[in-house]
N, C-alpha and C positions, 0 to 999 in steps of 0.2 A: 199142383197137374202137370199130369207129367207129360203131355202137348203142348204146354203150354212153351211159351217162346226164355229163350235165357238171354235171349241179344234184343233187343228191341228199342229200333231207334224211327222216331216218325217227323217227320217233316224236319229232318234239321240241318242246318244251316252253319258254319260258320266263319267270321271273316279273320284275315292279322293283315294291322294296318292297315286297316278300310279294304282291304282286296280277299273277297270271293274264293275259300279254300273249297268247301262241299258248300252245294246249295240243294234242298228239300230231299236228305237222303232218307231213304226207306229202306230197313234193313230188319227181316226176323228170323233169325236163327235159335233153331230145337236142340235140346238134347242128343248127344252123338252124333250132331253134324258137323263136318270140318268143311269150310272155308278157306278161299283163298283171295287175297286182294292185290290184282296186279297195275300198275298205272306207274305213268311215269314219276321224275324224281319231280317233287312240289305237287304233285296230284293231289294231297291228300290221306296218303295210306297210314301215318303217323298220327298226323290230326284225329284220323278214322277211330283209331287204337286208345290216345290218352281220352278220348270223350268217352270214351268207351270205361276205361278202368277211372275215369272220375278226375284227372289232371286237368281237366279244360272244360268249360262250361262251352252249348251250345248259344250260339246267338238269336237264334231262334231253335222251337221244336224239343221234342223231348226224348232223351233217353236214358234205359231202363237196364238193368242187369238182375236177374232172378226178380223182376216185376218188384224194383227198391231202384232209388237212386245209386249211378253208381259208386260213391264215395263211402257207403254203407255195406256194397258186396269187394270188398277187397278183401278180405279175408277167404273169401272163396274163388280168389284168380292165381294162378302163377302165368305172371309173366315174365317176359327173356326180351331184354331192349334190344333193339340192332348193333346197336353199340355198346360195349361196355367202357366205360374210365375209371382206369386203375396206376396207382402208383407201379411202375412194374420194382422201385426199389423196396417195397411193400413185401415184407415178409409173411407171404400167408400163401397156403398152403391149395389144393382144390379140393379138398373137404372141408377148411374152412370158409370157401365159397359156396358152396355146397348149405352147410350149416345158417348160412345168413337165411334161408331160405325160410329157418323155423324162429328166426326172430319174429315176435307177436304170437305165437303159437301159448300164452300161457307162462312162460318163464320169462325172468328179468334179465336185460339185453348182456348177452356172453354166458350164461350161467346153464348149459347144456347137458342135460341129460339122457341118460340111457336111450331112449324111444327118440331121443332128436339124432339121436349118432348115426340108430340105427335104421330111421329114415333115411337119415346124407349117405347111407352106405349100400341099401338099395339103389337109392335112385342112381349116386355114380354108377353101379352093377346095370342099372339099365340100361345107361350111355353108353355102355362098353369104356368108361373110365374109372374101375375100379382100382385097378396096377397103380394106378399114377395119383392116389387119395392124396398120401402122404407128401408129394413132389409141389415145386414151387408153384405157383398157378402162371407168373408171368415167366418161367420156363417152358410153358405148350406151346404149342403151335396156336394160331389162327384158330383151325377147326379145331381144334382138342381143345380151349379158352371157350367157344360157342359151346362144343358139350358139355362141361361144366357148368354151363348158365342153366341152358335145360334140364341139368340135376337141378340146379338150383330152384330153378319153378317146379318143376316133380315134387318137392321137399317136402312141401306143405299140403302136397297131397290134393291136389286144389279142383273145384268139380270143372273148371272152365280153365285152359291153358290158352294162354295167347302168347304167339310167337312173332 
């Protein structure tokens, strides 16, 4: 149904080392809605995203994404982490990073087809990084690296984008 929530958290709680991080959280987000979660360091923002991605299980309550358990909905989600961990000595280009967003799209690891490369190129255009596609990812500024990571999240043509 078009008005059904895409993300739904009902009475969700999460603890880390017996310390409550989230308590009785109720959220309902529908298609085409944008939200921004703001809070202090250690306030549970990243934990909330990890619960939505199915990387963490709530201590109590229920999380649903597209009406199912988050793990089952992962292929429909584009995600850009807050911090990208990478080896600056590894010779990878911006295009290589964006193509990683196509992994799991039906191609074996590293075998990217024409459609994959086209989707990656289009994503780089969307974020204004197409002229830097074949340049080193490590040599990009922090803001440029973030734009490349956004392109990676967009490259899989997600129904839901989490930044």
